[in-house]
N, C-alpha and C positions, 0 to 999 in steps of 0.2 A: 358948187352948182354943176349938175350933170348935163348931158346933151345927148341927142340921138343923131345918128348919121347912117348913110349907106356907104359901106367900104367899097373901094374899087379894086378890081383884081385884073390880072392879065391872062387872056385865054392862050390856048396852045399855039393859035395862029398868029400871036403877037398883038392882037387888038386888045383894047382896054374896055372892060365892062363894069357895070354897077351891080352890087348885090340886089337881089329881089327883096331881101328882108332888112329891116332896120337893126342897127346895133346901138347900144347904149354905153355911155361913159359916165361913171359915178366915182365917188371917193369913199373909201373906208379907212378911217384912222389916218386921214391925210394921204393915203396911197391911192393912185388911180386904178380903176378896175374896168375892164371892157369885156362885154359879152353880148351875144346875139339876143335879141328880144323875141326872135321867132315870129315877129308880126310883119306883115306887109303894108300896113296902113300907119300913117304918121300918128293919128289919134290913139291907136292901140299901143304903139311903141311908147308914146309918152306915159300911158298909164302903167306899163311895166317899169319904166324908169322911176316913176313916183313911188312905187312899191319898194323898189331897191333902195332909193334914197331914204324912204321912211324907215326901213329896217336898219340901215346903217346909222341913222340918226338915233334910233332907240337903243343902239349897242347890240342889236342881234347879229348873230353870225349870218353873213350873206354868202349863200353858196351858189355855185353855178346851176345845180339842179334843184334848187329849193322849190317845194310845193309842185313837183312834177310826177311824184311817185303815185302809182295806183295802189289801192288796197291789196290787190294781188301781189305787188312787189313787197308790201309790209309783211304779208303772210308768209311769203318765201323766206324773208329774213328771220321770221320766227322759227321756221323749221331748221334753217341753217344754225341758229343759236342753240336750239335744242340738241342738235347733232354735235356741235362743238362741246357742249357741256355733258354729252353722253347720257341724256335723259332716257329713262326707261319708257317714256310716253311718247316717243317720236312717231311710231306707227299710229297710235290713237290720234295724235295731233294732225297728221297728215290726212287721216280719214275725216275728221271733223272739218277740216279746211276744204277738202274735196267735195264732201257732200253737202255742206250747209254754208259756210262762210264765203267761199269762192263764187258759187252761183248767185249769191245775193249782192255781195259788195265788190267782187273781183275787179270789174272793169271801171269802178268809180275812181276818180282822182281822190287821193286820200285827204287832201285838204278841203274837198267839197262835201265830204260826208257830214250830214247835219245830226243833231240830237234827235230829230223827228224820224230820220231813217233808221237809227239804232233802235228807237222805240217800235218802229214798224217791223224790224227784224224779230224782235221779241214776241210781238203780237202773232206774227206768222208762225214762228216756231212753237208757241204755245197752241195755236190752232191745229197743228199737226200732232200734238200730244206730248211734246217735249216737256220734261220736269224742269223746275227752276234751277236745280243743281246742274242739269245738263246744259241749259242755256248759259249758265254762269261760266261753265268751263270754256264755252265757245266765246263768250264776251272777253274772257280773260285773255284768250289768244289774240283777239283783236286789240285789246288794251296794250298787250306786250309789243305788238307790231308798231303801235304809235310811240311806245316808250323807246324802242330801239331806233326809231327814226325821228326823234324830237328835234334834231337840228336841221333835218331835211324837210320835215313837215311842220310848219309853224302854226297851222290852224288845225286843231283837233276837236272832235266831238266829245260830249260828256258821256261816259260809259258807266252807268250805274248798275251795280249788281242787285239781283233779286234776293228776296228773303228765302232762305233755305231752312227746312226742318231737318236738323241734324239728329234729332232723337229718334233714330231708326228703331223699329221694333222687330225686325226680321231675325229669326233664329231657327235652328234645326233641333227637333226632338231626335232622340236616338232612332226611333222607328222611321221618321221621315228621312234621316240621313241614309239609313240602310236601304230603304226603298229606292232612293235616288241612285245610290251607288250600284245596286243591282240592275238598274235600268241602263247603266252606262256600259259601253264596250269594256272589255277586260283591261285594255291598256290604260284606261283613265281611272280605274278604281283605286289603285294605290295612292295616286294624287289626292283623291277625295278623302281617304282615310287619314293621310298625314295632315291635310288642312283641317279636318274636324278635331283632330287631337291637339295640334299645336296652335291653331288660329293664325298661322303665318300666312302672309298675302300670296295667293296662288300665282298670280301672273308675274309679279316682280321678284319674288323670293323663292318660291317652290319650283316653278318651271325651269328657271336657269340653274338650278342646284346640280352640282357634280358630286360624283362618288367620294371625291377627297374630302367633302364636308360631312361625310357619314363615318363616324368612329365607332366601329362595332366593339373594339377592345375596351374603350372607355364608356361604351353605351350612351352616346351623346350625339346629337345632331347639331351642326354648327352653321351659322351665317357669318361670313367674314365681314370685317369693317369695310364700309364703302359699298356693300351690296344691298343695304336695307334703306328704308326711306329716310331714316334720321342718320344714316352712315355709321351707326354703332353696330359692333358685332353682337351676336346673340347665341345662346345655347339652349337646347331643350333635351334634358335627360330622357332616356328611353322609358316608356311604359311597356308593359308586356305586349299590348296590341300594337304600339308603334314599332317595337323590335321585330315582331313577327311579320309585320307588313314590309318592312325594309329588307329582312332576310329573304323573303319570297321574291321581292323585286331584284335583289342581288342575284339570286339564282336565275331569274328570267333574263337579266342583262347578260350573265355568263353564257347562256344558251344562245342569245342573239349574237354575241361576240364570236362564238365558235362557228356559227352558221356564216357570218359575214367575213370572218377572218380579219377583223379590225377592232380597235378599241372603241367602246362606247362610253364616253365620259360622263354623260348626263344620267341622273337618276330616273327621270321620267321621260320615257322615249317611245317611239313606234317600233313596229317589227322590223323596219328597214334601218334602225339605229338612230334615226334623226330624233332630236329632241321635240317634244310636244310644244307647239308654238300657239296654235289656234285650236280651240275646242269649244267655243261658245255654241256652235250649232248642235253639237252632240249634247251639250249641257241642257240646252233649251228643249230638245226633243225628249230627254230623260224626265225633265220636270213635267212636260206635257203628258207623258206616258203614265206618270203616278198621281197626276191630278194636282200638281203644285204650279201649274201654268194654264193658260188658256188661249185659244185663237181669237184674234180680233173679230168682232161681229160685223156681219154685212148689213145692208139696209133692212133686211127682214128680221134682224136682231139674232139670227143664228151665226154660229161660228163660220167664217168665210174660209172656203177651201184654199189652201195655200197661203192663208193670211198670216200676218205677223203673229208670232208667239209672244204673249204677254206673261212674264213670270211673276209669281207671287213672292219668290224669295231670290236672293242673289248670291253669288259665290262669297262675296264679302261678309255675308251673314255668318260665315264660319268663325270669324274673328269674335263676334258677340257670343256666338255658341261656346267657344273655347273659354271665354271670360266667365260665362255663366256656369259652365261645367267645373272650372276650377274653384269658384267661389262656393258652389255647393259641396265640393269635396273638402272645404275647410281650409283651402290654400290662402295664405294671407294676401292682402292687396298688393303689397310691395313685391312679393315673389311672382304673383300673377302678372303684374305689369312688366317685370323683368323677362318672364317666359315669352309673353306675347308680343313684346316690343313696344309698349306704350311709354311714352317719355314723360307725360304730365298726368296729374291726377284728373284734371277736367276731361281729357280724352278717355281715361279709363272709366269714369262715371258715365260717359255718354254710351259706352258699349256694354256696361254692366246692366243687363235687362232684368227687370223684375216682372215676373209673369203672374197670372192668376193662381197658378199652382204654388208659387212661392209665397204668395199672400195667405193662401189657405193653410200652407204648412206652418207659417208663422202664427196664424190664429190657433192652430191646433196645439202648438207648443205653449202659447200663452194660456189656453184652456187647461192643459195638463198642469201647468205651474199653479194656476189659481186653485185647481182641485186639490193639489198637494198641500197648498197653504190652508185652505179651508178645512181639509181633513185634519191637520194638526191642531188648528184652533178649536174645531168642534170637540175633538177628544179632550182637550184641556178644560174646556167649558163644562163638559159632561162630567169629568172627574170632580171638579170644583163643586158642582151641584150635589153630587153624591156625598161628598164630605159634609157639606153644609146641612144636608138633611139628617145626617147622623147626629 
């Protein structure tokens, strides 16, 4: 049986005073535990005591700061967890939290967030044009925050993921790729060429790449174990275009090193020798220039000056493009999966895009096969008829 009380303490002048807030005493596994209720009224303090006793009776861990964390505290824990595990998405995670999750949930007590509030967040994000996949990435961070604090936050909302359409259809034809590449500043063009040929992830695999991963003598490009999404190493032998691109980039790097008097370790870098870290703005501007993106429309239905650029394709489409190019070149699926870094067949199937041109090409092959068979059969039938007439 627990109890509440106001502890007394001695002031500096020697007089005895009573605490303004109530404390409670309860038992966990037979051991007494005392802590402040932070309540100044007896009724409120009794309510806190009942919660503590109830949790103790159910066998739940009763912590000093249970159910006192805000959602903002949970999201900070997520960022810390990502940094501890050296995730490549730390900056993206911080951006999602800063722009979307923190303004909506940040000040709320984590134990007070309801299912309705989560649904309202989804509704508001959709109203602003966010895709289901984007919202799911944000909800995953919120869910991770609760998971990391499951002992401190005993009441959690239900966070359901939205349905995503994983069968993306974006890819680059050779002409589109060249137009976008030519529209980019010169320092970004080699990156685009390597991404187009290899299908490797631009942000997490190509941008951090260093020259020690480029073996000109063996004519191979390497990703070390632990640097890829599945932590497996990967190699891509040089094609003529890939080799020419990397040789030109090596010459550019040598010129920058002579100018700066310092070593430039990264393959893709700026004129000051620093690696390229952010290039989305340049990418979107290039897409807009060649007609593969558009400005958001204003109230009059016309493109808004300075409005958001809405792309029709994304950088990740180069992975689908590489798979399609390899398949068209007759490369086996097992080899293509190894080159591009697909671990399972299901993922490979999702990225292998069949286009209208592919279907028409298949129909043409079928038509040619039928014509060959028909021609042979017709010839035999004709000869048989001639012999019969004789």
